[in-house]
C-alpha positions in Angstrom: 0.0 0.0 0.0 2.8 2.4 1.0 4.7 1.7 -2.2 1.6 2.3 -4.3 0.9 5.7 -2.6 4.5 6.9 -2.9 4.7 5.7 -6.5 1.6 7.8 -7.3 3.1 10.9 -5.5 6.3 10.4 -7.4 4.5 10.2 -10.7 2.5 13.4 -10.0 5.7 15.3 -9.0 7.6 14.0 -12.1 4.7 14.8 -14.4 4.3 18.3 -12.9 8.0 18.9 -13.3 8.0 18.0 -17.0 4.9 20.0 -17.6 5.8 23.2 -15.8 9.5 23.5 -15.6 9.8 25.3 -18.9 7.4 28.0 -18.0 8.8 31.5 -18.3 7.4 34.9 -17.6 4.4 35.6 -15.4 1.7 33.2 -14.4 -2.0 33.6 -13.5 -3.5 33.5 -10.0 -0.4 35.0 -8.4 -2.2 35.4 -5.1 -1.7 31.6 -4.6 2.0 32.3 -4.0 1.4 34.7 -1.1 1.6 33.4 2.4 -1.8 33.4 4.1 -0.6 33.2 7.8 1.6 35.2 10.1 3.8 32.2 11.0 4.5 31.1 7.5 5.2 34.7 6.4 7.6 35.2 9.4 9.6 32.1 8.4 10.3 33.7 5.0 8.5 31.5 2.5 5.2 29.7 1.7 5.9 26.2 3.0 7.1 24.4 6.1 7.9 21.0 7.5 6.9 21.6 11.1 4.5 19.1 12.6 2.8 20.8 15.6 -0.9 20.8 14.7 -0.8 24.3 13.1 -3.7 24.5 10.5 -1.8 27.1 8.5 1.2 24.7 8.0 -1.3 22.0 7.0 -2.6 24.4 4.4 0.8 24.8 2.7 1.9 21.2 3.4 -1.2 18.9 3.4 0.9 15.9 4.4 1.0 17.5 7.9 -2.8 17.7 8.3 -3.4 15.4 11.2 -5.8 14.4 14.0 -4.3 17.0 16.4 -6.0 19.7 14.3 -9.5 18.1 14.8 -12.2 20.7 15.3 -9.8 23.6 15.1 -10.4 27.0 13.5 -7.9 29.6 12.2 -8.5 33.2 11.0 -5.9 35.1 9.0 -5.8 38.8 8.0 -3.1 40.6 6.0 -3.0 44.3 5.6 -1.3 44.1 2.2 -0.2 46.9 0.0 -2.3 50.0 -0.6 -6.0 49.2 -0.8 -5.5 45.5 -0.8 -6.7 43.2 2.0 -6.1 39.4 2.2 -8.0 37.1 4.5 -8.7 33.4 5.0 -10.5 31.0 7.3 -9.7 27.4 8.0 -11.3 24.5 9.7 -10.1 20.9 10.2 -11.8 17.7 11.2 -10.8 14.0 11.4 -12.7 11.0 10.3 -11.7 7.5 11.6 -10.0 5.2 9.1 -10.2 7.9 6.4 -7.9 10.6 7.6 -7.9 14.3 8.5 -9.5 17.0 6.4 -9.1 20.7 6.3 -11.2 23.3 4.4 -9.8 26.8 3.6 -11.4 29.9 2.1 -8.9 32.6 1.0 -9.9 35.9 -0.4 -7.8 38.8 -1.7 -9.7 42.1 -2.3 -7.9 44.7 -4.3 -10.3 47.5 -3.2 -11.9 50.1 -5.4 -10.0 51.0 -8.6 -10.7 54.2 -10.7 -12.0 54.0 -14.2 -9.9 56.1 -16.5 -9.6 56.7 -20.2 -6.5 57.1 -22.3 -6.3 60.8 -21.3 -6.5 60.1 -17.6 -10.1 61.3 -17.2 -11.7 59.5 -14.2 -15.2 58.1 -14.4 -16.3 56.0 -11.4 -14.7 52.9 -9.8 -14.8 49.1 -10.1 -13.8 46.2 -7.9 -11.4 43.3 -8.3 -10.7 40.2 -6.2 -9.3 36.7 -6.2 -10.5 33.8 -4.1 -10.0 30.0 -3.7 -11.7 27.2 -1.9 -9.3 24.4 -0.8 -10.0 21.0 0.7 -7.0 19.2 2.0 -6.5 15.7 3.3 -3.7 14.2 5.3 -2.9 10.7 6.6 -0.2 9.3 8.9 1.1 6.0 7.3 3.2 5.0 10.3 5.5 6.7 12.9 7.8 8.1 10.1 5.8 8.8 7.0 2.7 10.9 6.2 1.1 11.9 2.9 -1.4 14.5 1.9 -3.1 16.2 -1.0 -5.3 19.3 -1.5 -7.8 20.3 -4.3 -8.4 24.0 -5.1 -11.2 25.8 -6.9 -10.0 29.2 -8.0 -12.1 32.2 -9.1 -10.9 35.6 -10.2 -13.0 38.7 -11.0 -11.6 42.0 -12.3 -14.3 44.4 -13.2 -16.4 42.5 -15.7 -13.7 40.0 -16.6 -13.8 36.6 -14.8 -11.7 33.4 -14.7 -12.1 30.0 -13.2 -9.4 27.4 -12.5 -8.6 24.2 -10.6 -5.3 23.1 -9.0 -4.0 20.3 -6.8 -1.2 20.1 -4.2 0.5 16.8 -3.2 3.0 16.3 -0.4 4.9 13.7 1.5 6.8 14.1 4.8 9.4 12.0 6.6 9.9 12.5 10.3 12.8 10.8 12.0 12.9 9.7 15.6 15.6 12.2 16.3 13.3 15.1 15.4 14.3 15.9 11.8 11.4 16.5 9.4 11.7 16.6 5.6 8.8 17.4 3.2 8.5 17.4 -0.5 5.6 19.4 -1.8 4.3 20.0 -5.4 2.0 23.0 -5.3 -0.5 24.5 -7.8 -0.6 21.8 -10.4 -3.6 22.6 -12.5 -5.3 24.5 -15.3 -7.1 27.8 -15.9 -10.4 26.4 -17.2 -12.0 29.7 -18.4 -10.1 32.8 -19.4 -10.9 36.4 -18.7 -12.1 36.9 -22.3 -12.9 34.3 -24.9 -10.0 34.9 -27.3 -7.3 34.9 -24.5 -4.8 32.1 -24.1 -4.9 30.2 -20.8 -2.6 31.4 -18.2 -0.2 28.9 -16.5 -0.6 28.4 -12.8 2.2 29.4 -10.4 3.6 25.9 -10.0 6.2 25.3 -7.3 8.1 22.1 -6.3 9.6 22.6 -2.9 11.8 20.7 -0.4 11.5 21.8 3.3 13.7 20.5 6.2 13.3 21.5 9.9 14.8 20.5 13.2 14.1 21.5 16.7 17.3 21.3 18.7 17.3 18.9 21.6 18.9 21.1 24.3 18.3 24.6 23.1 14.8 26.1 22.6 15.4 26.8 19.0 14.1 25.5 15.7 15.6 26.1 12.2 13.8 25.7 8.9 15.5 25.4 5.5 13.6 25.5 2.2 14.8 24.8 -1.3 12.2 26.6 -3.5 11.4 26.0 -7.1 13.3 22.7 -7.6 11.7 22.5 -11.1 13.7 25.4 -12.5 17.3 26.2 -11.9 17.7 29.8 -13.2 15.3 32.1 -11.4 17.2 35.3 -12.4 15.7 38.0 -14.6 18.1 39.9 -16.9 17.4 43.6 -16.8 19.5 45.6 -19.3 19.1 48.7 -17.2 20.3 46.9 -14.1 23.1 44.4 -14.8 23.7 41.7 -12.2 27.2 42.9 -11.3 26.7 46.7 -11.7 28.8 48.9 -14.1 32.5 49.2 -14.6 33.6 52.3 -12.8 36.0 53.3 -15.5 34.4 52.3 -18.8 30.8 52.5 -17.6 30.1 49.2 -19.4 27.6 46.8 -17.8 29.0 43.8 -15.9 27.4 40.5 -15.3 28.1 37.7 -12.8 30.0 34.7 -14.2 31.6 31.5 -12.9 31.2 30.6 -9.2 29.7 34.0 -8.4 26.9 33.4 -10.9 26.4 29.8 -9.7 26.2 31.0 -6.0 23.7 33.7 -6.9 21.5 31.3 -8.8 21.7 28.7 -6.0 20.9 31.1 -3.2 17.8 32.3 -5.0 16.3 28.9 -4.2 17.2 29.1 -0.5 14.9 30.4 2.3 15.9 30.3 6.0 13.6 30.5 8.9 14.0 30.2 12.7 11.9 30.0 15.8 13.1 30.8 19.4 10.9 29.4 22.2 10.7 31.6 25.3 8.8 29.8 27.9 5.6 28.0 27.0 3.6 30.9 25.7 6.0 33.1 23.6 7.8 32.3 20.3 10.0 34.7 18.4 10.5 34.1 14.6 12.6 35.4 11.8 13.3 34.6 8.2 15.5 35.5 5.2 14.5 35.1 1.5 17.6 35.8 -0.7 15.6 35.5 -3.9 13.0 38.1 -2.8 15.8 40.4 -1.7 17.6 40.2 -5.1 14.3 40.8 -7.0 13.0 43.7 -5.0 16.0 45.6 -3.7 17.2 49.0 -4.7 21.0 48.8 -4.8 21.6 52.1 -2.9 18.8 51.5 -0.4 18.6 47.8 0.2 17.4 48.2 3.8 15.7 45.0 5.2 14.2 43.8 1.9 14.0 40.0 2.0 13.9 39.8 5.8 10.8 38.9 7.9 10.1 38.7 11.6 7.2 37.9 14.0 6.1 36.4 17.2 3.5 34.0 18.5 1.8 34.1 21.9 -0.7 31.9 23.7 -3.4 33.9 25.6 -6.1 31.9 27.4 -7.2 29.4 24.7 -6.1 31.4 21.7 -2.9 31.2 19.7 -2.1 34.6 18.2 0.6 35.2 15.7 1.9 38.4 14.2 4.5 39.1 11.6 5.9 41.8 9.3 7.5 41.1 5.9 9.7 43.6 4.1 8.9 43.0 0.4 10.4 46.3 -0.8 10.8 49.9 0.2 7.2 50.4 -1.0 5.9 48.7 2.1 5.9 45.9 4.7 2.6 44.1 5.1 1.3 43.1 8.5 0.1 39.5 9.1 -2.3 38.5 11.9 -3.5 35.0 12.8 -5.8 33.8 15.5 -6.3 30.1 16.0 -8.1 28.0 18.6 -9.7 24.6 19.2 -13.5 24.6 19.5 -13.4 21.7 21.8 -11.5 23.7 24.4 -14.6 25.9 24.9 -16.9 23.0 25.7 -17.6 22.5 29.4 -16.4 19.2 30.7 
């Protein structure tokens, strides 16, 4: 049984790699790449291999959906860039002999946008939003291995233009007895079923094949998380003629580009995301993350500041787990993430 399941997962991952690894340029439904929770955002990426009954980790890694999440609820809100708000709600339940399930509704509202003609004359406003409904499933095979999958229905509406799509995530996790956890996740394998207008070509979905490793140290209240993002594509760089990768020659003024080991190191590091958690007592966790690829894509050379860094904390107050984080995407702004999670059973009188 185990061999059959892992063979199926391997087939899906290989198929998705062959299908999507050659994709270049932009993709549709970009909101699917944005972290929906404060904890995930603070750790620097959009996946994790931490098994501690967190619904938001189960959302990005369905192989970690488990019975410890039974009858739990999580609410997320992100005060994104100007006029944009991102929110989600999650609920999990476990059924004997079938596995654990989790439902998620995520909604990104871009606010009111002005109508304008080619001369800049304004004439009213219109709305735009993206949303997705996800049903995830996870099952523990034995003390070391777990698997999971999630199906997504995606809907997008910009003014009078609408689009509908479907996607699937698959994941597998290995957890050693010494506390190491390693997950392989293929996210957003799917298809845009209807386009925004009849003549348009279908957009590709933001596929991502990820490897995540985590370990909580035995004698220090510290956990580290390492993510290798976008396994399916080696070169994640964008060549900008106006901004060469190695600057300009100070004497000739000619553009310079990274070569050799420097180029290899830059391309390799664009896949790497590092996250950490520091546990202070039982009710307080400090978090931090660094995303090298985000920093290289969004920085301004003479004002790099904290672009690519993220930080946050988690506290337990009464029966609620509250997480907050702040992510520096660019000098244009740093969104605030807020998550409140609790178990409904804890409010029932015994």
